[in-house]
C-alpha positions in Angstrom: 0.0 0.0 0.0 2.8 2.5 0.9 4.5 2.1 -2.4 1.2 2.6 -4.3 0.5 5.8 -2.3 4.0 7.2 -2.8 4.0 6.5 -6.5 0.7 8.4 -6.9 1.0 11.2 -4.3 4.6 12.1 -4.7 4.5 12.8 -8.5 4.6 16.5 -7.7 5.8 18.7 -4.8 2.3 18.4 -3.2 -1.1 16.9 -4.1 -4.7 18.0 -4.1 -7.2 16.3 -1.8 -10.7 16.7 -0.4 -10.7 17.2 3.3 -13.8 16.4 5.2 -14.4 17.5 8.8 -17.3 17.5 11.2 -18.1 21.2 11.6 -18.6 22.9 14.9 -22.3 22.8 14.0 -22.1 19.0 13.7 -22.5 18.9 10.0 -20.0 17.6 7.5 -17.8 20.1 5.6 -15.6 19.2 2.6 -13.0 21.4 1.0 -10.0 21.1 -1.3 -6.6 21.4 0.3 -3.0 20.7 -0.8 -0.9 18.2 1.1 2.3 16.3 1.4 2.9 12.8 2.7 5.6 11.5 5.1 7.3 8.1 4.9 5.0 6.9 7.7 1.9 7.9 5.7 1.1 10.9 7.9 -0.4 13.6 5.7 0.6 17.3 6.2 -2.0 19.9 5.1 -0.8 23.5 5.1 -3.5 26.1 5.9 -4.2 29.5 7.3 -4.4 29.2 11.1 -7.7 31.2 11.2 -9.8 28.9 8.9 -13.0 27.1 9.7 -11.2 23.7 9.1 -8.8 24.5 12.0 -11.8 25.3 14.3 -13.4 22.0 13.1 -10.3 19.9 13.8 -9.9 21.6 17.2 -13.5 20.5 18.0 -13.4 17.0 16.4 -10.2 15.3 15.5 -11.8 12.8 13.1 -11.2 13.7 9.5 -11.4 12.0 6.1 -9.3 12.7 3.0 -9.8 11.6 -0.6 -6.9 12.0 -3.0 -5.0 10.4 -5.9 -5.6 9.9 -9.5 -8.8 11.4 -11.1 -8.4 10.6 -14.8 -10.5 7.4 -15.5 -8.8 7.1 -19.0 -5.5 6.2 -17.3 -5.0 3.3 -15.0 -4.3 4.5 -11.4 -5.4 4.7 -7.8 -7.2 7.0 -5.5 -7.3 6.8 -1.7 -9.9 7.3 1.0 -8.1 8.0 4.2 -9.8 8.1 7.6 -7.7 9.4 10.5 -7.2 11.8 13.3 -5.9 15.3 12.9 -4.2 17.9 15.0 -3.4 21.5 14.3 0.3 22.1 14.5 2.2 25.4 14.6 5.5 23.7 15.4 8.5 25.0 13.4 9.4 21.5 12.3 6.0 20.7 10.9 5.7 24.1 9.2 9.1 23.7 7.5 8.4 20.1 6.5 5.0 21.0 4.9 6.3 24.1 3.2 6.2 24.1 -0.6 6.9 26.9 -3.1 3.1 27.1 -3.9 2.6 28.5 -0.3 4.8 31.6 -1.0 1.8 33.1 -2.7 -0.1 33.3 0.6 2.6 33.2 3.3 5.8 35.1 3.8 7.5 31.8 4.8 7.3 28.8 7.2 7.6 31.2 10.2 4.5 33.3 9.2 2.2 33.5 12.2 -0.8 33.0 9.9 0.5 29.6 8.8 -0.5 26.3 10.4 -0.4 22.6 9.4 -3.1 20.0 9.9 -1.2 16.8 10.7 -3.4 13.8 9.8 -2.4 10.4 11.1 -4.3 7.7 9.1 -6.1 5.0 10.9 -7.6 3.3 7.8 -6.8 3.7 4.1 -8.8 2.2 1.2 -7.0 2.2 -2.1 -9.4 2.0 -5.0 -8.7 1.5 -8.7 -9.5 4.1 -11.4 -9.2 3.5 -15.1 -8.5 -0.2 -14.6 -5.8 0.4 -12.0 -4.6 -2.0 -9.4 -7.3 -3.8 -7.4 -8.8 -2.4 -4.2 -6.8 -2.8 -1.0 -7.3 -1.8 2.6 -4.6 -0.7 5.2 -5.4 -0.3 8.9 -3.0 1.0 11.5 -2.0 -1.6 14.0 -2.8 -0.6 17.6 
């Protein structure tokens, strides 16, 4: 599973995903966000510290991400990731999650407006698109 994810999600400096949170009103909210992936499958999602998604994660740590290939004319994979998120303002996480794309909105990794959602996957479902590899499930050992 790890190799399949890295092959798909590390094609570029970062990747687009849909992040779902339980809003402070108890309703689901989904939005697009850019992300990077660590070798241990942790997902880092840069964001403005003042966003609704940060408030949502502070209120409920359970999140879901959908990311990966989207072109059904090419064999590939997409991933549904369920996990727990925390909001990080640590220097280490902000530097690690930093990509050149962020320079448009932030002055650098030290910008006070910049935070990172750190998502630790608990369950990942890899699904085929365009005749890609068969479905597979990964669950974190406890």
